[in-house]
C-alpha positions in Angstrom: 183.1 102.3 125.4 182.1 99.3 126.9 180.8 96.4 124.3 176.9 97.4 126.0 177.2 101.2 125.0 178.6 100.3 121.7 175.5 98.0 120.5 172.8 100.1 122.2 174.6 103.3 120.0 174.6 101.4 116.9 170.8 100.0 117.9 170.0 103.5 118.5 171.7 104.9 114.8 169.5 102.1 113.3 166.2 102.8 114.7 166.9 106.4 113.3 167.4 105.3 109.9 164.3 103.1 109.8 162.4 105.5 111.3 163.4 108.2 108.6 162.6 105.2 105.9 159.2 105.2 107.0 158.9 109.0 107.2 159.9 109.1 103.8 157.5 106.2 103.3 155.0 107.8 104.4 155.6 111.0 102.1 155.8 109.1 98.8 152.7 107.2 99.7 151.0 110.6 100.1 152.4 112.3 97.1 151.5 109.2 95.0 148.2 108.9 96.0 147.4 113.0 95.1 148.9 111.6 91.9 146.6 108.9 91.2 143.9 109.4 88.3 141.3 106.9 89.5 140.9 104.4 92.4 141.9 101.5 91.1 145.6 103.2 90.7 145.3 104.5 94.2 144.4 101.6 95.7 147.2 99.9 94.2 149.4 102.8 95.7 148.1 102.5 98.8 148.6 99.1 99.2 151.9 98.6 97.8 153.2 101.4 100.8 151.0 100.5 103.5 152.9 97.0 103.1 156.3 98.6 102.6 155.4 100.8 105.8 154.0 98.1 107.5 157.9 96.2 106.8 159.7 99.2 108.0 157.3 99.5 111.3 157.8 96.0 112.0 161.5 96.6 111.9 161.6 99.6 114.4 159.5 97.6 116.7 161.3 94.4 116.8 164.9 97.4 117.2 163.1 99.3 119.9 162.3 95.6 121.9 165.8 94.4 121.5 167.6 97.9 122.6 165.2 98.0 125.5 166.7 94.0 126.4 170.2 95.7 125.8 169.8 98.6 128.3 168.4 96.3 130.9 171.1 93.7 130.5 174.0 93.0 132.5 177.2 92.4 130.7 176.8 88.4 131.3 173.6 88.6 128.1 175.5 90.4 126.4 177.0 87.5 123.6 173.4 86.7 123.0 171.8 90.2 122.5 174.6 90.8 120.3 173.7 87.6 118.1 170.1 89.0 118.0 171.1 92.5 117.4 173.0 91.7 114.4 170.1 90.0 112.6 168.4 93.5 113.1 171.0 95.9 112.4 174.2 93.8 110.7 176.9 92.3 112.3 179.4 93.9 114.8 182.5 94.6 114.0 184.0 94.4 117.3 183.8 90.6 118.1 
């Protein structure tokens, strides 16, 4: 497997993990909102969940953009993209 293929696989795996995390946060927010006894508690819970979800969705967006760049890049750009990708999904063990 080429370095590019390995980086693509790693990025796709990380995106899937973030998407699962976003789904989990959405479910938790919905469950906690249902438990909220008053509007203030509900608003605080909603804000906290919304902030966490926005953070994960931002990672997903950045990851998708980097993955698209990686898929369309030539082998000569792999080192640059590897650095950018490692900032998102962690270091590459195949350096």
